[in-house]
PQR file with spaces between the fields and no chain letter, atoms N, CA, C, O and H, PARSE charges and radii, in Angstrom:
ATOM       1  N    MET     1       0.990   -1.428    0.078 -0.4000 1.5000
ATOM       2  CA   MET     1       0.253    0.105    0.404 -0.0000 2.0000
ATOM       3  C    MET     1       0.722    1.178   -0.304  0.5500 1.7000
ATOM       4  O    MET     1       1.387    0.982   -1.321 -0.5500 1.4000
ATOM       5  N    ASN     2       0.460    2.352    0.108 -0.4000 1.5000
ATOM       6  CA   ASN     2       0.821    3.853   -0.800 -0.0000 2.0000
ATOM       7  C    ASN     2       1.479    4.069    0.706  0.5500 1.7000
ATOM       8  O    ASN     2       1.098    3.240    1.532 -0.5500 1.4000
ATOM       9  H    ASN     2      -0.080    2.511    0.934  0.4000 1.0000
ATOM      10  N    ASP     3       2.418    5.073    1.177 -0.4000 1.5000
ATOM      11  CA   ASP     3       3.160    4.905    2.476 -0.0000 2.0000
ATOM      12  C    ASP     3       1.965    6.250    2.603  0.5500 1.7000
ATOM      13  O    ASP     3       1.807    6.782    3.702 -0.5500 1.4000
ATOM      14  H    ASP     3       2.728    5.747    0.505  0.4000 1.0000
ATOM      15  N    VAL     4       1.462    6.549    1.837 -0.4000 1.5000
ATOM      16  CA   VAL     4       0.374    8.292    2.485 -0.0000 2.0000
ATOM      17  C    VAL     4      -1.020    7.274    3.475  0.5500 1.7000
ATOM      18  O    VAL     4      -1.511    7.223    4.603 -0.5500 1.4000
ATOM      19  H    VAL     4       1.590    6.117    0.944  0.4000 1.0000
ATOM      20  N    LEU     5      -1.168    6.486    1.856 -0.4000 1.5000
ATOM      21  CA   LEU     5      -3.016    5.424    2.375 -0.0000 2.0000
ATOM      22  C    LEU     5      -2.573    5.036    3.983  0.5500 1.7000
ATOM      23  O    LEU     5      -3.267    5.372    4.943 -0.5500 1.4000
ATOM      24  H    LEU     5      -0.770    6.527    0.940  0.4000 1.0000
ATOM      25  N    GLU     6      -1.754    4.545    4.061 -0.4000 1.5000
ATOM      26  CA   GLU     6      -1.083    3.662    5.770 -0.0000 2.0000
ATOM      27  C    GLU     6      -1.332    4.183    6.005  0.5500 1.7000
ATOM      28  O    GLU     6      -2.494    3.967    6.352 -0.5500 1.4000
ATOM      29  H    GLU     6      -1.190    4.272    3.281  0.4000 1.0000
ATOM      30  N    ALA     7      -0.759    6.020    6.326 -0.4000 1.5000
ATOM      31  CA   ALA     7      -0.669    6.086    7.548 -0.0000 2.0000
ATOM      32  C    ALA     7      -2.402    7.464    7.464  0.5500 1.7000
ATOM      33  O    ALA     7      -2.785    8.217    8.360 -0.5500 1.4000
ATOM      34  H    ALA     7       0.185    6.196    6.044  0.4000 1.0000
ATOM      35  N    ILE     8      -2.894    7.302    6.312 -0.4000 1.5000
ATOM      36  CA   ILE     8      -4.200    7.283    6.701 -0.0000 2.0000
ATOM      37  C    ILE     8      -5.019    6.546    8.422  0.5500 1.7000
ATOM      38  O    ILE     8      -5.668    6.848    9.424 -0.5500 1.4000
ATOM      39  H    ILE     8      -2.584    6.691    5.584  0.4000 1.0000
ATOM      40  N    ALA     9      -4.095    5.039    7.440 -0.4000 1.5000
ATOM      41  CA   ALA     9      -5.024    3.677    7.623 -0.0000 2.0000
ATOM      42  C    ALA     9      -5.157    4.057    8.893  0.5500 1.7000
ATOM      43  O    ALA     9      -6.197    4.299    9.505 -0.5500 1.4000
ATOM      44  H    ALA     9      -3.567    4.794    6.626  0.4000 1.0000
ATOM      45  N    ASN    10      -3.908    4.102    9.308 -0.4000 1.5000
ATOM      46  CA   ASN    10      -3.244    3.755   11.128 -0.0000 2.0000
ATOM      47  C    ASN    10      -4.231    4.528   11.823  0.5500 1.7000
ATOM      48  O    ASN    10      -4.360    4.192   13.000 -0.5500 1.4000
ATOM      49  H    ASN    10      -3.063    3.905    8.811  0.4000 1.0000
ATOM      50  N    VAL    11      -5.067    5.600   11.381 -0.4000 1.5000
ATOM      51  CA   VAL    11      -5.443    6.158   12.443 -0.0000 2.0000
ATOM      52  C    VAL    11      -7.130    6.238   12.155  0.5500 1.7000
ATOM      53  O    VAL    11      -7.832    6.016   13.142 -0.5500 1.4000
ATOM      54  H    VAL    11      -4.962    5.873   10.425  0.4000 1.0000
ATOM      55  N    LEU    12      -7.331    6.326   11.782 -0.4000 1.5000
ATOM      56  CA   LEU    12      -8.372    5.593   11.524 -0.0000 2.0000
ATOM      57  C    LEU    12      -8.990    4.122   11.960  0.5500 1.7000
ATOM      58  O    LEU    12      -8.548    3.061   11.520 -0.5500 1.4000
ATOM      59  H    LEU    12      -6.761    6.506   10.980  0.4000 1.0000
ATOM      60  N    PRO    13     -10.762    4.299   13.476 -0.5600 1.5000
ATOM      61  CA   PRO    13     -11.220    3.694   14.459  0.2800 2.0000
ATOM      62  C    PRO    13     -11.741    2.347   13.146  0.5500 1.7000
ATOM      63  O    PRO    13     -11.814    1.205   13.599 -0.5500 1.4000
ATOM      64  N    LEU    14     -11.910    2.443   12.359 -0.4000 1.5000
ATOM      65  CA   LEU    14     -11.688    0.646   11.472 -0.0000 2.0000
ATOM      66  C    LEU    14     -10.592    0.222   11.224  0.5500 1.7000
ATOM      67  O    LEU    14     -10.848   -0.980   11.159 -0.5500 1.4000
ATOM      68  H    LEU    14     -11.851    3.371   11.990  0.4000 1.0000
ATOM      69  N    THR    15     -10.033    0.268   11.123 -0.4000 1.5000
ATOM      70  CA   THR    15      -8.898   -0.555   11.311 -0.0000 2.0000
ATOM      71  C    THR    15      -8.360   -0.792   12.227  0.5500 1.7000
ATOM      72  O    THR    15      -7.434   -1.594   12.109 -0.5500 1.4000
ATOM      73  H    THR    15      -9.825    1.245   11.175  0.4000 1.0000
ATOM      74  N    TYR    16      -8.753   -0.039   14.051 -0.4000 1.5000
ATOM      75  CA   TYR    16      -7.918   -0.918   15.127 -0.0000 2.0000
ATOM      76  C    TYR    16      -9.513   -2.211   15.484  0.5500 1.7000
ATOM      77  O    TYR    16      -9.655   -3.090   16.335 -0.5500 1.4000
ATOM      78  H    TYR    16      -9.505    0.612   14.147  0.4000 1.0000
ATOM      79  N    SER    17     -10.103   -1.889   14.758 -0.4000 1.5000
ATOM      80  CA   SER    17     -11.886   -3.538   14.672 -0.0000 2.0000
ATOM      81  C    SER    17     -11.919   -3.556   14.272  0.5500 1.7000
ATOM      82  O    SER    17     -12.774   -2.677   14.165 -0.5500 1.4000
ATOM      83  H    SER    17      -9.988   -1.175   14.067  0.4000 1.0000
ATOM      84  N    ILE    18     -11.654   -4.030   12.774 -0.4000 1.5000
ATOM      85  CA   ILE    18     -10.906   -4.591   12.434 -0.0000 2.0000
ATOM      86  C    ILE    18      -9.630   -5.993   12.648  0.5500 1.7000
ATOM      87  O    ILE    18      -9.690   -7.214   12.509 -0.5500 1.4000
ATOM      88  H    ILE    18     -10.959   -4.744   12.860  0.4000 1.0000
ATOM      89  N    ASP    19      -8.614   -5.085   13.022 -0.4000 1.5000
ATOM      90  CA   ASP    19      -7.427   -6.190   14.189 -0.0000 2.0000
ATOM      91  C    ASP    19      -7.929   -6.548   15.190  0.5500 1.7000
ATOM      92  O    ASP    19      -7.345   -7.457   15.781 -0.5500 1.4000
ATOM      93  H    ASP    19      -8.565   -4.092   13.135  0.4000 1.0000
ATOM      94  N    ALA    20      -9.711   -5.777   16.039 -0.4000 1.5000
ATOM      95  CA   ALA    20      -9.388   -6.652   17.130 -0.0000 2.0000
ATOM      96  C    ALA    20     -10.334   -8.654   16.857  0.5500 1.7000
ATOM      97  O    ALA    20     -10.376   -9.705   17.496 -0.5500 1.4000
ATOM      98  H    ALA    20     -10.185   -5.039   15.560  0.4000 1.0000
ATOM      99  N    LEU    21     -11.046   -7.971   15.167 -0.4000 1.5000
ATOM     100  CA   LEU    21     -12.443   -8.749   15.202 -0.0000 2.0000
ATOM     101  C    LEU    21     -10.877  -10.179   14.288  0.5500 1.7000
ATOM     102  O    LEU    21     -10.902  -11.410   14.297 -0.5500 1.4000
ATOM     103  H    LEU    21     -11.011   -7.117   14.647  0.4000 1.0000
ATOM     104  N    PHE    22      -9.722   -9.151   13.625 -0.4000 1.5000
ATOM     105  CA   PHE    22      -9.013  -10.285   13.995 -0.0000 2.0000
ATOM     106  C    PHE    22      -8.087  -11.837   15.298  0.5500 1.7000
ATOM     107  O    PHE    22      -7.625  -12.978   15.329 -0.5500 1.4000
ATOM     108  H    PHE    22      -9.702   -8.151   13.618  0.4000 1.0000
ATOM     109  N    GLU    23      -8.299  -10.978   15.852 -0.4000 1.5000
ATOM     110  CA   GLU    23      -7.850  -10.862   17.509 -0.0000 2.0000
ATOM     111  C    GLU    23      -8.496  -12.037   17.857  0.5500 1.7000
ATOM     112  O    GLU    23      -8.087  -13.151   18.184 -0.5500 1.4000
ATOM     113  H    GLU    23      -8.674  -10.052   15.827  0.4000 1.0000
ATOM     114  N    ILE    24     -10.553  -11.119   17.593 -0.4000 1.5000
ATOM     115  CA   ILE    24     -10.849  -12.570   18.475 -0.0000 2.0000
ATOM     116  C    ILE    24     -10.416  -13.728   17.706  0.5500 1.7000
ATOM     117  O    ILE    24     -10.088  -14.763   18.286 -0.5500 1.4000
ATOM     118  H    ILE    24     -10.886  -10.214   17.328  0.4000 1.0000
ATOM     119  N    ALA    25     -10.379  -13.561   15.720 -0.4000 1.5000
ATOM     120  CA   ALA    25     -11.052  -14.760   15.397 -0.0000 2.0000
ATOM     121  C    ALA    25      -9.929  -15.767   15.243  0.5500 1.7000
ATOM     122  O    ALA    25     -10.274  -16.363   14.223 -0.5500 1.4000
ATOM     123  H    ALA    25     -10.645  -12.721   15.249  0.4000 1.0000
ATOM     124  N    VAL    26      -8.718  -16.348   15.672 -0.4000 1.5000
ATOM     125  CA   VAL    26      -8.327  -16.323   15.744 -0.0000 2.0000
ATOM     126  C    VAL    26      -6.971  -16.428   17.497  0.5500 1.7000
ATOM     127  O    VAL    26      -5.744  -16.442   17.596 -0.5500 1.4000
ATOM     128  H    VAL    26      -8.437  -15.863   16.501  0.4000 1.0000
ATOM     129  N    ASN    27      -7.786  -16.463   18.219 -0.4000 1.5000
ATOM     130  CA   ASN    27      -6.485  -16.538   19.832 -0.0000 2.0000
ATOM     131  C    ASN    27      -8.592  -16.908   20.043  0.5500 1.7000
ATOM     132  O    ASN    27      -9.647  -16.662   19.458 -0.5500 1.4000
ATOM     133  H    ASN    27      -8.783  -16.452   18.139  0.4000 1.0000
ATOM     134  N    GLN    28      -7.981  -17.748   21.502 -0.4000 1.5000
ATOM     135  CA   GLN    28      -9.165  -17.611   22.318 -0.0000 2.0000
ATOM     136  C    GLN    28      -9.156  -17.191   23.212  0.5500 1.7000
ATOM     137  O    GLN    28     -10.148  -17.192   23.942 -0.5500 1.4000
ATOM     138  H    GLN    28      -7.124  -17.947   21.977  0.4000 1.0000
ATOM     139  N    GLU    29      -7.419  -16.371   23.696 -0.4000 1.5000
ATOM     140  CA   GLU    29      -7.865  -15.622   25.481 -0.0000 2.0000
ATOM     141  C    GLU    29      -7.604  -14.016   24.445  0.5500 1.7000
ATOM     142  O    GLU    29      -7.099  -13.560   23.418 -0.5500 1.4000
ATOM     143  H    GLU    29      -6.614  -16.370   23.103  0.4000 1.0000
ATOM     144  N    ALA    30      -8.208  -13.770   25.380 -0.4000 1.5000
ATOM     145  CA   ALA    30      -7.776  -11.931   25.074 -0.0000 2.0000
ATOM     146  C    ALA    30      -5.976  -11.648   25.225  0.5500 1.7000
ATOM     147  O    ALA    30      -5.185  -11.919   26.129 -0.5500 1.4000
ATOM     148  H    ALA    30      -8.618  -14.140   26.214  0.4000 1.0000
ATOM     149  N    THR    31      -5.799  -10.938   23.800 -0.4000 1.5000
ATOM     150  CA   THR    31      -4.289  -10.813   24.128 -0.0000 2.0000
ATOM     151  C    THR    31      -4.904   -9.180   24.241  0.5500 1.7000
ATOM     152  O    THR    31      -5.913   -8.561   23.905 -0.5500 1.4000
ATOM     153  H    THR    31      -6.441  -10.717   23.066  0.4000 1.0000
ATOM     154  N    SER    32      -3.232   -8.855   25.138 -0.4000 1.5000
ATOM     155  CA   SER    32      -2.609   -7.253   24.665 -0.0000 2.0000
ATOM     156  C    SER    32      -3.008   -6.436   23.696  0.5500 1.7000
ATOM     157  O    SER    32      -3.423   -5.321   24.011 -0.5500 1.4000
ATOM     158  H    SER    32      -2.411   -9.358   25.410  0.4000 1.0000
ATOM     159  N    GLU    33      -2.959   -6.836   22.331 -0.4000 1.5000
ATOM     160  CA   GLU    33      -3.362   -5.917   21.162 -0.0000 2.0000
ATOM     161  C    GLU    33      -4.680   -6.034   21.214  0.5500 1.7000
ATOM     162  O    GLU    33      -5.249   -5.043   20.754 -0.5500 1.4000
ATOM     163  H    GLU    33      -2.621   -7.742   22.076  0.4000 1.0000
ATOM     164  N    LEU    34      -5.563   -7.089   21.702 -0.4000 1.5000
ATOM     165  CA   LEU    34      -6.874   -6.923   21.283 -0.0000 2.0000
ATOM     166  C    LEU    34      -7.668   -6.162   22.389  0.5500 1.7000
ATOM     167  O    LEU    34      -8.895   -6.261   22.408 -0.5500 1.4000
ATOM     168  H    LEU    34      -5.101   -7.894   22.075  0.4000 1.0000
ATOM     169  N    TRP    35      -6.966   -5.359   23.367 -0.4000 1.5000
ATOM     170  CA   TRP    35      -7.547   -4.951   24.585 -0.0000 2.0000
ATOM     171  C    TRP    35      -6.911   -3.452   23.966  0.5500 1.7000
ATOM     172  O    TRP    35      -7.724   -2.551   23.760 -0.5500 1.4000
ATOM     173  H    TRP    35      -5.969   -5.278   23.352  0.4000 1.0000
ATOM     174  N    THR    36      -5.109   -3.153   23.608 -0.4000 1.5000
ATOM     175  CA   THR    36      -5.728   -2.214   22.812 -0.0000 2.0000
ATOM     176  C    THR    36      -6.304   -1.468   21.427  0.5500 1.7000
ATOM     177  O    THR    36      -6.584   -0.288   21.216 -0.5500 1.4000
ATOM     178  H    THR    36      -4.448   -3.884   23.775  0.4000 1.0000
ATOM     179  N    ASP    37      -6.346   -2.331   20.805 -0.4000 1.5000
ATOM     180  CA   ASP    37      -7.405   -2.176   19.068 -0.0000 2.0000
ATOM     181  C    ASP    37      -8.452   -0.812   20.403  0.5500 1.7000
ATOM     182  O    ASP    37      -8.499    0.396   20.634 -0.5500 1.4000
ATOM     183  H    ASP    37      -6.119   -3.290   20.976  0.4000 1.0000
ATOM     184  N    ILE    38      -9.334   -2.638   21.086 -0.4000 1.5000
ATOM     185  CA   ILE    38     -10.979   -2.014   22.552 -0.0000 2.0000
ATOM     186  C    ILE    38     -10.599   -0.545   22.896  0.5500 1.7000
ATOM     187  O    ILE    38     -11.077    0.441   22.335 -0.5500 1.4000
ATOM     188  H    ILE    38      -9.296   -3.619   20.899  0.4000 1.0000
ATOM     189  N    ALA    39      -9.560   -0.530   24.018 -0.4000 1.5000
ATOM     190  CA   ALA    39      -9.245    0.870   23.627 -0.0000 2.0000
ATOM     191  C    ALA    39      -8.962    2.208   22.715  0.5500 1.7000
ATOM     192  O    ALA    39      -9.697    3.160   22.975 -0.5500 1.4000
ATOM     193  H    ALA    39      -9.171   -1.331   24.474  0.4000 1.0000
ATOM     194  N    VAL    40      -8.565    2.285   22.293 -0.4000 1.5000
ATOM     195  CA   VAL    40      -8.568    2.622   20.617 -0.0000 2.0000
ATOM     196  C    VAL    40     -10.369    3.777   20.703  0.5500 1.7000
ATOM     197  O    VAL    40     -10.837    4.784   21.235 -0.5500 1.4000
ATOM     198  H    VAL    40      -7.967    1.511   22.082  0.4000 1.0000
ATOM     199  N    VAL    41     -10.777    2.465   19.586 -0.4000 1.5000
ATOM     200  CA   VAL    41     -12.091    1.976   19.074 -0.0000 2.0000
ATOM     201  C    VAL    41     -13.071    3.093   20.720  0.5500 1.7000
ATOM     202  O    VAL    41     -13.706    4.146   20.771 -0.5500 1.4000
ATOM     203  H    VAL    41     -10.397    1.648   19.153  0.4000 1.0000
ATOM     204  N    GLY    42     -12.605    1.946   21.824 -0.4000 1.5000
ATOM     205  CA   GLY    42     -13.889    3.049   23.157 -0.0000 2.0000
ATOM     206  C    GLY    42     -13.731    4.161   23.027  0.5500 1.7000
ATOM     207  O    GLY    42     -14.623    4.950   22.717 -0.5500 1.4000
ATOM     208  H    GLY    42     -12.089    1.091   21.782  0.4000 1.0000
ATOM     209  N    GLY    43     -12.542    4.449   23.243 -0.4000 1.5000
ATOM     210  CA   GLY    43     -11.975    6.370   22.808 -0.0000 2.0000
ATOM     211  C    GLY    43     -12.114    7.221   22.322  0.5500 1.7000
ATOM     212  O    GLY    43     -12.131    8.376   22.746 -0.5500 1.4000
ATOM     213  H    GLY    43     -11.818    3.808   23.496  0.4000 1.0000
ATOM     214  N    VAL    44     -12.319    6.592   20.750 -0.4000 1.5000
ATOM     215  CA   VAL    44     -13.222    7.613   19.698 -0.0000 2.0000
ATOM     216  C    VAL    44     -14.583    8.045   19.802  0.5500 1.7000
ATOM     217  O    VAL    44     -15.061    9.160   19.596 -0.5500 1.4000
ATOM     218  H    VAL    44     -12.305    5.653   20.405  0.4000 1.0000
ATOM     219  N    ILE    45     -15.252    6.724   20.239 -0.4000 1.5000
ATOM     220  CA   ILE    45     -16.186    6.727   20.753 -0.0000 2.0000
ATOM     221  C    ILE    45     -16.382    8.008   21.375  0.5500 1.7000
ATOM     222  O    ILE    45     -16.617    9.083   20.824 -0.5500 1.4000
ATOM     223  H    ILE    45     -14.863    5.818   20.407  0.4000 1.0000
ATOM     224  N    VAL    46     -16.220    7.680   22.917 -0.4000 1.5000
ATOM     225  CA   VAL    46     -16.042    9.000   23.858 -0.0000 2.0000
ATOM     226  C    VAL    46     -15.417   10.233   23.186  0.5500 1.7000
ATOM     227  O    VAL    46     -15.698   11.240   23.836 -0.5500 1.4000
ATOM     228  H    VAL    46     -16.029    6.806   23.365  0.4000 1.0000
ATOM     229  N    VAL    47     -14.747   10.466   22.222 -0.4000 1.5000
ATOM     230  CA   VAL    47     -14.621   11.706   21.479 -0.0000 2.0000
ATOM     231  C    VAL    47     -15.298   12.797   21.275  0.5500 1.7000
ATOM     232  O    VAL    47     -15.460   13.992   21.524 -0.5500 1.4000
ATOM     233  H    VAL    47     -14.520    9.648   21.694  0.4000 1.0000
ATOM     234  N    VAL    48     -15.942   10.955   20.163 -0.4000 1.5000
ATOM     235  CA   VAL    48     -17.306   12.222   19.402 -0.0000 2.0000
ATOM     236  C    VAL    48     -18.548   11.789   19.648  0.5500 1.7000
ATOM     237  O    VAL    48     -19.449   12.092   18.866 -0.5500 1.4000
ATOM     238  H    VAL    48     -15.811    9.985   19.961  0.4000 1.0000
ATOM     239  N    LEU    49     -18.860   10.811   21.060 -0.4000 1.5000
ATOM     240  CA   LEU    49     -19.360   11.175   21.432 -0.0000 2.0000
ATOM     241  C    LEU    49     -19.745   13.095   22.146  0.5500 1.7000
ATOM     242  O    LEU    49     -20.861   13.615   22.159 -0.5500 1.4000
ATOM     243  H    LEU    49     -18.128   10.565   21.695  0.4000 1.0000
ATOM     244  N    ALA    50     -18.026   13.944   22.795 -0.4000 1.5000
ATOM     245  CA   ALA    50     -18.182   14.315   23.529 -0.0000 2.0000
ATOM     246  C    ALA    50     -18.275   15.869   22.841  0.5500 1.7000
ATOM     247  O    ALA    50     -18.395   16.916   23.477 -0.5500 1.4000
ATOM     248  H    ALA    50     -17.120   13.522   22.784  0.4000 1.0000
ATOM     249  N    LEU    51     -18.183   15.719   21.304 -0.4000 1.5000
ATOM     250  CA   LEU    51     -18.652   16.874   20.428 -0.0000 2.0000
ATOM     251  C    LEU    51     -19.123   16.399   19.822  0.5500 1.7000
ATOM     252  O    LEU    51     -18.393   16.450   18.832 -0.5500 1.4000
ATOM     253  H    LEU    51     -18.085   14.868   20.788  0.4000 1.0000
ATOM     254  N    ALA    52     -19.831   15.932   19.605 -0.4000 1.5000
ATOM     255  CA   ALA    52     -21.545   15.639   19.380 -0.0000 2.0000
ATOM     256  C    ALA    52     -21.936   16.587   20.356  0.5500 1.7000
ATOM     257  O    ALA    52     -22.297   17.681   19.924 -0.5500 1.4000
ATOM     258  H    ALA    52     -20.424   15.891   20.409  0.4000 1.0000
ATOM     259  N    SER    53     -21.944   16.375   21.751 -0.4000 1.5000
ATOM     260  CA   SER    53     -23.142   16.776   22.369 -0.0000 2.0000
ATOM     261  C    SER    53     -22.333   18.448   22.597  0.5500 1.7000
ATOM     262  O    SER    53     -23.283   19.209   22.784 -0.5500 1.4000
ATOM     263  H    SER    53     -21.651   15.486   22.102  0.4000 1.0000
ATOM     264  N    LEU    54     -21.563   18.931   22.630 -0.4000 1.5000
ATOM     265  CA   LEU    54     -20.708   19.985   22.200 -0.0000 2.0000
ATOM     266  C    LEU    54     -21.456   20.766   20.924  0.5500 1.7000
ATOM     267  O    LEU    54     -20.956   21.881   20.775 -0.5500 1.4000
ATOM     268  H    LEU    54     -20.791   18.314   22.478  0.4000 1.0000
ATOM     269  N    THR    55     -22.258   20.550   20.202 -0.4000 1.5000
ATOM     270  CA   THR    55     -22.749   20.744   18.899 -0.0000 2.0000
ATOM     271  C    THR    55     -24.519   21.158   19.153  0.5500 1.7000
ATOM     272  O    THR    55     -25.174   22.143   18.812 -0.5500 1.4000
ATOM     273  H    THR    55     -22.665   19.645   20.323  0.4000 1.0000
ATOM     274  N    LEU    56     -24.833   20.074   19.806 -0.4000 1.5000
ATOM     275  CA   LEU    56     -26.521   20.642   19.783 -0.0000 2.0000
ATOM     276  C    LEU    56     -26.150   21.999   20.805  0.5500 1.7000
ATOM     277  O    LEU    56     -25.064   22.399   21.224 -0.5500 1.4000
ATOM     278  H    LEU    56     -24.301   19.274   20.083  0.4000 1.0000
ATOM     279  N    ARG    57     -27.411   22.461   20.987 -0.4000 1.5000
ATOM     280  CA   ARG    57     -28.548   22.963   21.665 -0.0000 2.0000
ATOM     281  C    ARG    57     -28.687   22.975   22.632  0.5500 1.7000
ATOM     282  O    ARG    57     -28.746   21.759   22.812 -0.5500 1.4000
ATOM     283  H    ARG    57     -28.294   22.136   20.647  0.4000 1.0000
ATOM     284  N    ARG    58     -28.834   23.474   23.750 -0.4000 1.5000
ATOM     285  CA   ARG    58     -29.910   23.284   24.751 -0.0000 2.0000
ATOM     286  C    ARG    58     -30.966   24.159   24.179  0.5500 1.7000
ATOM     287  O    ARG    58     -30.946   25.118   23.407 -0.5500 1.4000
ATOM     288  H    ARG    58     -28.786   24.462   23.603  0.4000 1.0000
ATOM     289  N    GLN    59     -32.076   23.383   24.937 -0.4000 1.5000
ATOM     290  CA   GLN    59     -33.474   24.301   25.061 -0.0000 2.0000
ATOM     291  C    GLN    59     -34.243   24.222   25.966  0.5500 1.7000
ATOM     292  O    GLN    59     -34.642   23.068   25.807 -0.5500 1.4000
ATOM     293  H    GLN    59     -32.093   22.604   25.564  0.4000 1.0000
ATOM     294  N    THR    60     -34.865   24.678   26.994 -0.4000 1.5000
ATOM     295  CA   THR    60     -35.489   26.069   28.106 -0.0000 2.0000
ATOM     296  C    THR    60     -36.747   25.862   27.572  0.5500 1.7000
ATOM     297  O    THR    60     -37.062   26.016   26.392 -0.5500 1.4000
ATOM     298  H    THR    60     -34.541   25.615   27.123  0.4000 1.0000
ATOM     299  N    ALA    61     -37.437   25.515   28.465 -0.4000 1.5000
ATOM     300  CA   ALA    61     -38.736   25.465   28.442 -0.0000 2.0000
ATOM     301  C    ALA    61     -39.162   26.696   28.856  0.5500 1.7000
ATOM     302  O    ALA    61     -40.366   26.940   28.933 -0.5500 1.4000
ATOM     303  H    ALA    61     -37.181   25.390   29.423  0.4000 1.0000
């Protein structure tokens, strides 16, 4: 793969989720790589939810 595209792919959360699924398929027990992938995907979810909550306007009755 092109170096630029590989660098971009390495920061996308989909790459980490696919790696986690591969780890689950290959190993019967959780590995440190699996926990790292889960932590990265979970961290992205938290950051995206926090950013989304900042963009919502509060409505008071």
